DRENDO-1510 file (C-alpha; in Angstrom, 1 decimal, always signed):
<recs>
REC; n; res; u; v; w
REC; 1; MET; +20.8; +11.2; -12.0 .
REC; 2; SER; +18.2; +8.9; -13.3 .
REC; 3; VAL; +17.4; +9.0; -16.5 .
REC; 4; ALA; +14.5; +7.4; -16.6 .
REC; 5; PHE; +13.0; +10.4; -14.2 .
REC; 6; ARG; +14.1; +12.6; -16.3 .
REC; 7; GLU; +12.0; +11.5; -19.3 .
REC; 8; LEU; +9.2; +11.9; -16.6 .
REC; 9; LEU; +9.8; +14.9; -15.4 .
REC; 10; LYS; +10.4; +16.4; -18.5 .
REC; 11; LYS; +6.3; +15.4; -19.5 .
REC; 12; VAL; +5.0; +17.3; -16.2 .
REC; 13; GLY; +8.0; +19.9; -16.0 .
REC; 14; SER; +7.5; +21.8; -19.8 .
REC; 15; GLY; +5.0; +24.2; -18.8 .
REC; 16; VAL; +1.2; +24.9; -20.0 .
REC; 17; HIS; +1.7; +23.9; -24.2 .
REC; 18; THR; +3.7; +21.1; -24.0 .
REC; 19; GLY; +3.9; +19.7; -20.8 .
REC; 20; LYS; +1.4; +16.4; -20.6 .
REC; 21; ASN; -0.2; +14.3; -18.2 .
REC; 22; LEU; +1.7; +10.9; -16.7 .
REC; 23; THR; +0.1; +7.7; -17.1 .
REC; 24; ARG; -0.8; +5.2; -14.4 .
REC; 25; GLU; +2.1; +3.4; -14.9 .
REC; 26; GLU; +4.1; +6.6; -15.1 .
REC; 27; ALA; +3.2; +7.9; -12.0 .
REC; 28; ALA; +3.8; +5.0; -10.2 .
REC; 29; ALA; +7.2; +4.7; -11.8 .
REC; 30; ALA; +8.2; +7.8; -10.6 .
REC; 31; THR; +6.9; +8.1; -7.3 .
REC; 32; ARG; +8.8; +4.4; -6.6 .
REC; 33; MET; +11.9; +6.2; -7.9 .
REC; 34; MET; +11.3; +9.2; -4.9 .
REC; 35; LEU; +10.7; +7.2; -2.5 .
REC; 36; ARG; +13.6; +4.8; -3.3 .
REC; 37; GLN; +15.5; +7.7; -3.6 .
REC; 38; GLU; +16.4; +6.5; -7.1 .
REC; 39; ALA; +16.2; +10.1; -8.5 .
REC; 40; THR; +18.4; +12.7; -7.4 .
REC; 41; PRO; +16.9; +15.4; -4.8 .
REC; 42; ALA; +17.0; +18.2; -7.5 .
REC; 43; GLN; +14.6; +16.0; -10.0 .
REC; 44; ILE; +12.9; +15.6; -6.7 .
REC; 45; GLY; +12.0; +18.7; -5.5 .
REC; 46; ALA; +11.6; +19.3; -9.4 .
REC; 47; PHE; +9.2; +17.1; -9.9 .
REC; 48; MET; +7.5; +18.3; -6.6 .
REC; 49; ILE; +7.3; +21.9; -7.6 .
REC; 50; ALA; +6.1; +21.2; -11.4 .
REC; 51; HIS; +3.4; +19.3; -9.8 .
REC; 52; ARG; +2.1; +21.6; -7.2 .
REC; 53; ILE; +1.6; +24.0; -10.2 .
REC; 54; LYS; -0.2; +21.8; -12.8 .
REC; 55; ARG; -1.9; +19.7; -10.3 .
REC; 56; PRO; -2.4; +15.8; -10.1 .
REC; 57; THR; -4.8; +14.8; -12.4 .
REC; 58; PRO; -6.7; +11.6; -10.8 .
REC; 59; GLU; -4.9; +9.3; -13.2 .
REC; 60; GLU; -1.8; +10.5; -11.8 .
REC; 61; LEU; -2.7; +10.3; -8.2 .
REC; 62; ALA; -3.8; +6.7; -8.8 .
REC; 63; GLY; -0.6; +5.8; -10.0 .
REC; 64; MET; +1.0; +6.8; -7.1 .
REC; 65; LEU; -1.2; +5.6; -4.4 .
REC; 66; ASP; -0.6; +2.1; -6.3 .
REC; 67; ALA; +3.1; +3.0; -5.3 .
REC; 68; TYR; +2.4; +4.0; -1.6 .
REC; 69; ASP; +0.5; +0.5; -1.2 .
REC; 70; GLN; +3.4; -1.3; -2.8 .
REC; 71; LEU; +6.3; -0.1; -1.5 .
REC; 72; GLY; +4.7; +1.1; +2.2 .
REC; 73; PRO; +3.1; -0.7; +5.4 .
REC; 74; LYS; -0.3; -2.3; +5.7 .
REC; 75; LEU; -2.5; -3.4; +8.9 .
REC; 76; PRO; -3.7; -6.3; +7.4 .
REC; 77; VAL; -7.8; -6.9; +9.2 .
REC; 78; LYS; -9.3; -10.5; +9.9 .
REC; 79; ASP; -11.8; -11.4; +7.3 .
REC; 80; GLU; -14.3; -12.0; +10.4 .
REC; 81; ASN; -14.8; -8.1; +11.2 .
REC; 82; SER; -18.7; -7.0; +10.2 .
REC; 83; LEU; -17.6; -4.1; +9.4 .
REC; 84; PRO; -15.1; -1.8; +7.4 .
REC; 85; VAL; -12.1; -0.6; +9.6 .
REC; 86; THR; -12.5; +3.3; +9.2 .
REC; 87; VAL; -9.8; +4.9; +7.5 .
REC; 88; PHE; -9.1; +8.5; +8.4 .
REC; 89; GLY; -7.0; +10.7; +6.0 .
REC; 90; ILE; -5.7; +14.2; +7.9 .
REC; 91; PRO; -2.8; +16.2; +6.6 .
REC; 92; TYR; +0.2; +15.6; +8.0 .
REC; 93; ASP; +1.1; +19.2; +8.4 .
REC; 94; GLY; -1.4; +19.5; +11.5 .
REC; 95; ARG; -3.4; +21.7; +12.6 .
REC; 96; SER; -3.2; +25.6; +14.2 .
REC; 97; ARG; -5.9; +27.2; +14.1 .
REC; 98; THR; -8.8; +25.0; +15.8 .
REC; 99; ALA; -9.0; +22.3; +17.9 .
REC; 100; PRO; -8.8; +18.7; +16.1 .
REC; 101; ILE; -11.6; +16.2; +17.1 .
REC; 102; ILE; -10.4; +13.4; +15.0 .
REC; 103; PRO; -8.9; +11.6; +18.7 .
REC; 104; ILE; -12.3; +11.6; +20.3 .
REC; 105; THR; -13.7; +10.8; +17.7 .
REC; 106; ALA; -11.8; +7.6; +17.0 .
REC; 107; LEU; -12.2; +6.6; +20.6 .
REC; 108; ILE; -15.8; +7.2; +20.1 .
REC; 109; LEU; -16.1; +4.6; +17.1 .
REC; 110; ALA; -13.8; +1.7; +18.9 .
REC; 111; THR; -15.9; +1.9; +22.0 .
REC; 112; VAL; -18.8; +0.4; +19.9 .
REC; 113; GLY; -16.8; -1.8; +17.6 .
REC; 114; VAL; -15.5; -0.3; +14.9 .
REC; 115; LEU; -11.7; -0.7; +13.4 .
REC; 116; VAL; -10.1; +2.8; +13.7 .
REC; 117; VAL; -6.4; +3.4; +12.1 .
REC; 118; MET; -4.8; +6.9; +11.6 .
REC; 119; HIS; -1.3; +7.8; +10.0 .
REC; 120; GLY; +1.0; +10.3; +10.2 .
REC; 121; GLY; +4.0; +11.7; +11.1 .
REC; 122; ASP; +5.7; +14.3; +13.4 .
REC; 123; ARG; +5.6; +18.2; +13.2 .
REC; 124; MET; +5.7; +18.8; +9.8 .
REC; 125; PRO; +6.1; +22.0; +6.9 .
REC; 126; THR; +4.5; +23.9; +5.9 .
REC; 127; LYS; +2.4; +24.7; +8.5 .
REC; 128; TYR; +4.0; +22.7; +11.1 .
REC; 129; GLY; +1.0; +22.1; +13.0 .
REC; 130; ILE; -0.2; +20.2; +16.1 .
REC; 131; PRO; +0.2; +16.4; +14.5 .
REC; 132; LEU; -2.1; +13.2; +15.5 .
REC; 133; ILE; +0.9; +12.2; +17.1 .
REC; 134; GLU; +1.3; +14.1; +19.7 .
REC; 135; ILE; -1.9; +14.8; +21.0 .
REC; 136; TRP; -2.3; +10.9; +21.5 .
REC; 137; GLN; +0.8; +11.3; +22.9 .
REC; 138; GLY; -0.9; +13.5; +25.6 .
REC; 139; LEU; -3.6; +11.7; +26.4 .
REC; 140; GLY; -1.0; +9.0; +27.4 .
REC; 141; VAL; -0.6; +6.7; +24.2 .
REC; 142; ASP; +2.5; +6.9; +22.1 .
REC; 143; PHE; +2.2; +5.4; +19.0 .
REC; 144; SER; +5.8; +6.2; +18.2 .
REC; 145; ALA; +7.3; +4.1; +20.4 .
REC; 146; LEU; +5.9; +1.1; +18.9 .
REC; 147; SER; +6.8; -1.0; +15.9 .
REC; 148; LEU; +4.6; -2.2; +12.9 .
REC; 149; ALA; +4.0; -6.1; +14.9 .
REC; 150; GLN; +3.6; -3.9; +17.8 .
REC; 151; THR; +1.0; -1.5; +16.2 .
REC; 152; GLN; -1.0; -4.4; +14.6 .
REC; 153; GLN; -1.3; -6.0; +18.3 .
REC; 154; LEU; -2.6; -3.0; +19.8 .
REC; 155; PHE; -5.0; -2.4; +16.9 .
REC; 156; GLU; -6.0; -5.9; +17.4 .
REC; 157; LYS; -6.9; -5.5; +20.9 .
REC; 158; THR; -8.1; -2.0; +21.2 .
REC; 159; GLY; -9.6; -1.2; +17.2 .
REC; 160; VAL; -7.0; +1.4; +17.4 .
REC; 161; GLY; -4.3; +1.9; +15.5 .
REC; 162; PHE; -1.6; +4.6; +13.8 .
REC; 163; VAL; +0.9; +4.1; +11.4 .
REC; 164; TYR; +3.5; +6.2; +12.1 .
REC; 165; ILE; +5.4; +7.3; +8.9 .
REC; 166; PRO; +8.8; +8.0; +11.1 .
REC; 167; GLN; +9.1; +4.9; +11.9 .
REC; 168; HIS; +6.4; +2.4; +9.4 .
REC; 169; PHE; +7.0; +4.2; +6.3 .
REC; 170; PRO; +10.6; +5.5; +6.5 .
REC; 171; LEU; +11.1; +5.6; +2.7 .
REC; 172; ALA; +7.7; +8.6; +2.5 .
REC; 173; ASN; +9.5; +10.1; +5.6 .
REC; 174; ASP; +12.6; +10.7; +3.7 .
REC; 175; LEU; +10.8; +12.9; +1.4 .
REC; 176; VAL; +9.6; +15.3; +4.2 .
REC; 177; PRO; +12.0; +17.7; +4.2 .
REC; 178; TYR; +11.0; +18.7; +0.5 .
REC; 179; ARG; +8.6; +20.3; +1.9 .
REC; 180; ASP; +10.4; +23.0; +3.4 .
REC; 181; GLN; +12.5; +23.4; +0.8 .
REC; 182; ILE; +9.7; +23.8; -1.9 .
REC; 183; GLY; +7.6; +25.6; +0.9 .
REC; 184; LYS; +4.6; +24.5; -1.2 .
REC; 185; ARG; +2.5; +21.1; +0.2 .
REC; 186; PRO; +3.6; +18.6; -2.7 .
REC; 187; PRO; +1.1; +16.2; -4.7 .
REC; 188; THR; +2.7; +13.8; -1.9 .
REC; 189; ALA; +0.1; +15.7; +0.4 .
REC; 190; THR; -2.5; +15.5; -1.3 .
REC; 191; LEU; -2.0; +11.5; -2.7 .
REC; 192; GLU; -1.8; +10.9; +1.9 .
REC; 193; LEU; -5.4; +12.2; +2.6 .
REC; 194; VAL; -6.6; +8.9; +0.2 .
REC; 195; TRP; -3.7; +6.4; +1.2 .
REC; 196; SER; -4.6; +3.6; +3.1 .
REC; 197; PRO; -2.4; +2.0; +5.4 .
REC; 198; CYS; -5.1; -0.8; +5.9 .
REC; 199; ALA; -5.4; -4.0; +4.3 .
REC; 200; GLY; -9.2; -5.4; +3.6 .
REC; 201; ASN; -12.5; -4.3; +3.9 .
REC; 202; VAL; -12.1; +0.0; +4.3 .
REC; 203; HIS; -13.9; +2.8; +4.7 .
REC; 204; LEU; -11.8; +5.6; +3.6 .
REC; 205; VAL; -12.3; +9.2; +5.1 .
REC; 206; ALA; -10.4; +12.1; +3.5 .
REC; 207; GLY; -10.9; +15.9; +4.7 .
REC; 208; TYR; -10.4; +18.9; +1.7 .
REC; 209; VAL; -10.0; +22.4; +1.4 .
REC; 210; HIS; -10.6; +23.1; -1.9 .
REC; 211; PRO; -14.5; +21.9; -3.9 .
REC; 212; PRO; -12.0; +21.1; -7.0 .
REC; 213; THR; -9.9; +17.9; -4.5 .
REC; 214; GLU; -13.3; +16.7; -4.3 .
REC; 215; THR; -14.1; +16.1; -7.7 .
REC; 216; ARG; -9.9; +14.9; -8.2 .
REC; 217; PHE; -10.5; +12.6; -4.9 .
REC; 218; ARG; -14.3; +10.7; -6.5 .
REC; 219; GLU; -12.5; +10.0; -9.6 .
REC; 220; THR; -9.1; +9.0; -8.2 .
REC; 221; LEU; -10.9; +6.5; -6.0 .
REC; 222; GLU; -12.7; +5.4; -8.7 .
REC; 223; LEU; -10.2; +4.8; -11.0 .
REC; 224; ARG; -8.9; +1.5; -7.9 .
REC; 225; GLY; -12.6; +0.9; -7.2 .
REC; 226; ALA; -12.8; +2.2; -3.7 .
REC; 227; SER; -16.6; +1.8; -2.9 .
REC; 228; ASN; -16.7; +3.0; +0.7 .
REC; 229; PHE; -15.9; +6.3; +1.1 .
REC; 230; THR; -16.2; +9.6; +2.7 .
REC; 231; LEU; -14.9; +13.4; +1.7 .
REC; 232; VAL; -15.3; +16.0; +4.1 .
REC; 233; LYS; -14.6; +19.7; +3.9 .
REC; 234; GLY; -13.9; +19.8; +7.1 .
REC; 235; LEU; -11.6; +21.8; +9.3 .
REC; 236; GLU; -8.3; +22.7; +8.2 .
REC; 237; GLY; -8.5; +20.2; +5.4 .
REC; 238; SER; -9.2; +17.3; +8.3 .
REC; 239; CYS; -12.0; +15.3; +8.6 .
REC; 240; ASP; -13.8; +17.1; +11.5 .
REC; 241; LEU; -17.5; +18.5; +10.6 .
REC; 242; PRO; -17.4; +22.5; +11.4 .
REC; 243; ARG; -20.4; +23.9; +13.4 .
REC; 244; GLU; -19.5; +27.5; +12.4 .
REC; 245; ARG; -21.1; +26.6; +9.3 .
REC; 246; THR; -22.7; +23.8; +7.3 .
REC; 247; ALA; -21.0; +20.7; +6.9 .
REC; 248; ILE; -20.5; +19.8; +3.7 .
REC; 249; ILE; -20.1; +15.8; +2.8 .
REC; 250; THR; -19.9; +13.8; -0.1 .
REC; 251; VAL; -20.0; +9.6; +0.7 .
REC; 252; SER; -20.2; +7.1; -1.4 .
REC; 253; GLN; -23.5; +5.0; -2.0 .
REC; 254; PHE; -21.4; +1.5; -2.3 .
REC; 255; GLU; -25.0; -0.2; -1.3 .
REC; 256; THR; -26.6; +1.1; -4.5 .
REC; 257; ASN; -24.6; +1.5; -6.9 .
REC; 258; ALA; -25.8; +5.1; -7.4 .
REC; 259; GLY; -22.1; +6.8; -7.1 .
REC; 260; PHE; -22.2; +9.2; -4.8 .
REC; 261; GLU; -24.4; +11.8; -2.4 .
REC; 262; ARG; -24.0; +15.0; -1.3 .
REC; 263; LEU; -24.9; +15.7; +2.3 .
REC; 264; LEU; -25.3; +19.3; +3.7 .
REC; 265; LEU; -25.5; +19.3; +7.5 .
REC; 266; HIS; -26.5; +22.2; +9.2 .
REC; 267; PRO; -25.5; +22.4; +12.7 .
REC; 268; ARG; -28.4; +24.4; +13.7 .
REC; 269; ASP; -30.9; +21.9; +12.1 .
REC; 270; TYR; -29.7; +19.9; +15.1 .
REC; 271; GLY; -29.3; +22.1; +18.0 .
REC; 272; PHE; -25.2; +21.9; +17.3 .
REC; 273; ASP; -24.3; +25.4; +16.3 .
REC; 274; GLY; -22.0; +27.2; +17.7 .
REC; 275; LYS; -18.0; +28.0; +17.6 .
REC; 276; ASP; -15.1; +25.9; +16.1 .
REC; 277; VAL; -13.3; +25.7; +18.8 .
REC; 278; PRO; -9.5; +27.7; +18.4 .
REC; 279; PHE; -6.8; +26.1; +19.2 .
REC; 280; GLU; -4.8; +27.7; +21.8 .
REC; 281; SER; -1.6; +25.1; +22.6 .
REC; 282; ALA; -1.3; +21.2; +23.2 .
REC; 283; ASN; -2.0; +21.4; +27.1 .
REC; 284; GLU; -5.0; +23.7; +26.9 .
REC; 285; LEU; -6.1; +20.8; +24.5 .
REC; 286; ILE; -4.9; +18.1; +26.3 .
REC; 287; ALA; -6.9; +19.5; +29.4 .
REC; 288; GLY; -9.7; +20.3; +26.9 .
REC; 289; MET; -10.2; +16.5; +25.7 .
REC; 290; GLN; -9.7; +15.4; +29.0 .
REC; 291; GLU; -12.6; +17.5; +30.4 .
REC; 292; VAL; -14.6; +16.0; +27.4 .
REC; 293; LEU; -13.7; +12.7; +28.6 .
REC; 294; GLN; -14.6; +13.2; +31.7 .
REC; 295; GLY; -18.3; +13.8; +30.3 .
REC; 296; LYS; -18.0; +18.1; +31.1 .
REC; 297; PRO; -19.9; +20.5; +29.5 .
REC; 298; SER; -18.1; +22.6; +26.9 .
REC; 299; GLU; -18.1; +23.7; +23.3 .
REC; 300; LEU; -15.3; +21.4; +22.8 .
REC; 301; MET; -17.5; +18.0; +24.0 .
REC; 302; SER; -20.5; +19.9; +21.7 .
REC; 303; SER; -17.9; +19.9; +18.6 .
REC; 304; ALA; -17.5; +15.9; +19.7 .
REC; 305; ILE; -20.4; +14.9; +19.6 .
REC; 306; TRP; -21.4; +16.9; +16.8 .
REC; 307; ASN; -18.7; +14.2; +15.3 .
REC; 308; GLY; -18.7; +11.2; +17.1 .
REC; 309; GLY; -23.2; +11.3; +16.4 .
REC; 310; PHE; -22.0; +11.7; +12.2 .
REC; 311; TYR; -19.4; +9.0; +12.0 .
REC; 312; LEU; -21.8; +6.4; +14.6 .
REC; 313; TRP; -24.3; +7.2; +11.9 .
REC; 314; ARG; -21.8; +6.8; +8.5 .
REC; 315; CYS; -20.0; +3.7; +10.1 .
REC; 316; GLY; -23.5; +2.0; +10.3 .
REC; 317; VAL; -24.0; +1.8; +14.0 .
REC; 318; CYS; -26.2; +3.6; +14.3 .
REC; 319; PRO; -29.9; +3.9; +11.8 .
REC; 320; ASP; -29.8; +8.0; +11.5 .
REC; 321; PHE; -27.8; +11.0; +12.5 .
REC; 322; PRO; -30.2; +11.8; +15.4 .
REC; 323; THR; -29.6; +8.4; +17.0 .
REC; 324; GLY; -25.6; +8.6; +16.2 .
REC; 325; LEU; -25.8; +12.1; +18.5 .
REC; 326; ALA; -27.6; +10.8; +21.4 .
REC; 327; LYS; -25.7; +7.8; +20.7 .
REC; 328; ALA; -22.1; +10.0; +21.5 .
REC; 329; GLU; -23.1; +12.1; +24.1 .
REC; 330; ALA; -24.0; +9.1; +25.9 .
REC; 331; LEU; -21.0; +7.3; +25.4 .
REC; 332; LEU; -18.4; +10.4; +26.4 .
REC; 333; THR; -20.8; +11.3; +30.0 .
REC; 334; ALA; -20.9; +7.4; +30.7 .
REC; 335; GLY; -17.8; +7.2; +30.8 .
REC; 336; ASP; -17.0; +4.5; +28.2 .
REC; 337; VAL; -15.1; +6.2; +25.6 .
REC; 338; ALA; -13.1; +7.0; +29.0 .
REC; 339; ARG; -12.6; +3.5; +29.7 .
REC; 340; LYS; -11.7; +2.7; +26.2 .
REC; 341; LEU; -9.0; +5.4; +26.3 .
REC; 342; GLN; -7.2; +3.7; +29.4 .
REC; 343; GLU; -7.6; +0.1; +27.8 .
REC; 344; ILE; -5.6; +1.6; +25.2 .
REC; 345; VAL; -2.7; +2.9; +27.4 .
REC; 346; ASP; -3.1; -0.2; +29.5 .
REC; 347; ILE; -2.3; -2.6; +26.6 .
REC; 348; GLN; +0.1; -0.3; +25.5 .
REC; 349; HIS; +2.1; -0.4; +28.3 .
REC; 350; TYR; +2.2; -4.2; +27.9 .
REC; 351; LYS; +3.7; -4.5; +24.6 .
</recs>
């Protein structure tokens, strides 16, 4: 048993009247002890459920992220890149109700030279939804078969990187079984959304479900000095913009030091209102994505253009949202995005 960890556990697990929040340094120390399995399983489970009940503060989240930065992998980025790397934070336990769009969005961005990094693992509690790694495998790219060095090489050559937790960050992956054992998403499921496994100039994109999470993320990123971020109230907590409702987005104003701005994008205003495509099966999703890459019209194609257009604008490729929408559609219908995917598939085979 870790006596040091027990003292930190006592602070967060003592209840409403006597419990205390951890300092940033204490939260970092606790997270390091969990990642290194210096705390016992009983202590780790108790810490996770205690934080689940009280919710981590921004200072605690900042400390947890400090520990992830210290012990986790990093994909380095060359300084000469004119645009920052866009890092997407997606819930690791995947999607079960709506069709994911992010792989297509990543390909659209990479097609025009925006570097993209994603991260995650296999099917995971508590949702056990389809994870990004399976979607990429269905498209012909198996990031799970690559070492971190090989991932870095593919990233440098194609502009798309994926940090696969079981292979590249086993310390974090060893905490996954606790999600099933406690039956709830632990605090690590929150910090993963704003963790960047990338060293260099980063544009962090994180999805969320509940409005208080957006505030918590903003304050956490401020503590960590992150000045370039986009927070999306997306489908199932992802970075995918919805089409059945107004897209609620918070963007940093890093160029003017004005803090942040709230965007409300109404799909109807741009001719993109419609149904968010339901997730039926992995095979059906992959088939639908292949049709999108072939330029065939569909609800999934409309969702891909809606999302691609926003991120082309947000990442600085296009001067405004309507131009981004037109650019995304042109890239898909002309086959440029399909050719980018084929480039990744081909280079992957020569690892």
